[in-house]
C-alpha positions, 0 to 999 in steps of 0.5 A, spaced: 084 785 257 078 786 253 071 785 254 068 779 250 064 784 246 069 789 244 070 791 237 078 790 236 082 794 231 088 789 230 094 791 226 099 785 224 106 785 221 109 779 217 116 777 219 120 781 215 126 786 215 128 792 211 121 792 207 114 795 210 107 791 210 102 791 215 095 788 215 089 792 219 083 789 220 076 791 224 069 790 223 070 785 218 074 789 213 082 788 212 086 794 209 094 793 208 099 799 208 104 797 203 106 790 201 113 789 202 118 786 196 118 780 193 121 776 199 116 779 203 110 776 199 111 769 202 111 772 209 104 776 207 101 770 205 102 766 211 100 772 215 094 773 211 092 765 211 093 765 219 089 770 221 083 768 216 084 774 211 082 772 204 080 779 201 084 786 202 079 791 201 084 797 200 092 796 199 095 803 200 101 804 197 106 810 201 111 811 195 112 806 189 119 803 192 120 796 191 121 794 198 113 797 199 110 794 193 114 789 189 110 783 194 104 785 191 103 780 185 105 774 189 100 776 195 095 778 190 095 771 187 093 768 194 088 773 196 083 778 193 084 785 193 079 790 192 083 796 190 089 799 190 090 807 192 097 810 191 099 818 192 105 818 187 104 818 179 106 811 178 111 812 172 115 816 177 119 809 178 120 802 175 116 799 181 110 804 180 110 802 172 110 794 174 104 795 180 100 799 174 101 793 169 100 788 175 093 791 177 091 792 170 092 784 168 088 782 175 083 788 173 084 791 180 082 798 180 087 803 182 086 810 184 089 816 187 089 819 194 092 826 197 095 829 203 089 830 208 085 825 205 081 821 210 078 814 210 074 809 215 074 802 217 067 799 220 060 800 219 060 806 223 067 809 221 069 808 228 077 807 225 080 813 221 086 813 217 089 820 215 094 821 210 099 826 210 105 828 205 110 833 203 110 835 196 117 839 196 120 837 189 127 838 192 126 832 197 127 825 195 121 820 194 122 817 201 122 824 205 115 825 201 112 818 203 105 818 206 104 818 213 098 814 216 095 816 222 090 811 224 086 812 230 080 808 234 077 812 239 083 814 244 088 810 241 093 811 235 099 809 231 103 813 226 106 809 220 112 813 218 114 810 211 121 812 210 121 819 211 127 821 214 130 827 218 129 832 212 122 830 211 120 830 218 122 837 219 119 839 213 112 836 215 112 840 222 112 846 218 105 845 214 102 840 219 099 841 226 103 837 230 097 835 234 095 831 228 102 826 229 101 825 236 100 817 237 101 811 242 105 807 237 110 809 231 112 805 226 119 807 226 121 811 219 125 807 214 127 801 218 131 805 223 136 806 219 137 813 222 135 817 228 129 822 228 128 829 228 128 831 235 122 836 234 118 830 230 120 825 235 117 829 241 111 832 237 109 824 236 110 822 243 110 815 242 110 810 248 112 804 243 116 803 236 115 798 231 121 797 227 121 793 220 128 791 221 133 786 225 134 787 232 141 788 234 144 791 227 146 797 231 143 802 226 143 809 228 135 808 229 136 803 233 141 806 237 137 812 238 131 808 241 136 805 246 138 812 247 131 815 248 129 809 252 123 807 247 121 800 247 121 797 240 118 791 237 122 788 231 119 785 225 124 780 224 124 775 229 124 768 226 117 765 227 114 771 230 108 776 227 108 783 231 101 783 233 097 790 236 090 790 238 086 795 241 079 796 243 080 804 243 082 804 250 088 800 251 093 797 247 095 789 247 102 789 244 105 781 243 109 777 239 105 771 235 108 764 233 107 764 225 106 756 226 113 755 225 113 757 217 
């Protein structure tokens, strides 16, 4: 599929359910978007060991709920973290306070990022990460959780964290819908609920990655079936979800986790 000399953006999801964690690698760098919960940590470690990552340059936390961050301590015992970036005050949740303590104990820097901030991967910055957020104080934290648009040349994936219908509707009011357009969507909030129709149409994804167990018949899973949108589930025993792109084509596959 890819030429031998192609530089690939690879995205890996550990074998987890009802928690979010993803590893992005490109040009010798590794980022993580969220870090799962305590039960996810061992699976983070198995994945990172298998793909040969011993340092994560940046961990981006989309919001400080336990299922997106409490896997950090055990994961940090196994691999080095360069820094942690957050977009909520860490004293807004018990998990956020815990994260600050863990990072300080390990001397891992923590800094803030804001909606509209861009980050890059690669020596020439070929891969971009754009973060978008709602700041409506009337909304709960899930609906304010950061959205991450990852682009490499012509290909893109949108990580929606836990943003539900209300947040999706609000985001369309202040974000250019073209910014949300993507090939692949990390389905919001483990597919517990259906999506806001205009948001779904603006995204226009051709594949969903769902951090849940297939066949549980949650509203979001039924929605995907109704929309005839193919989905890859991250809770298939012994399998990682692996995405790779050269900026022109996507490879989407399950990869054995060596029986662990």
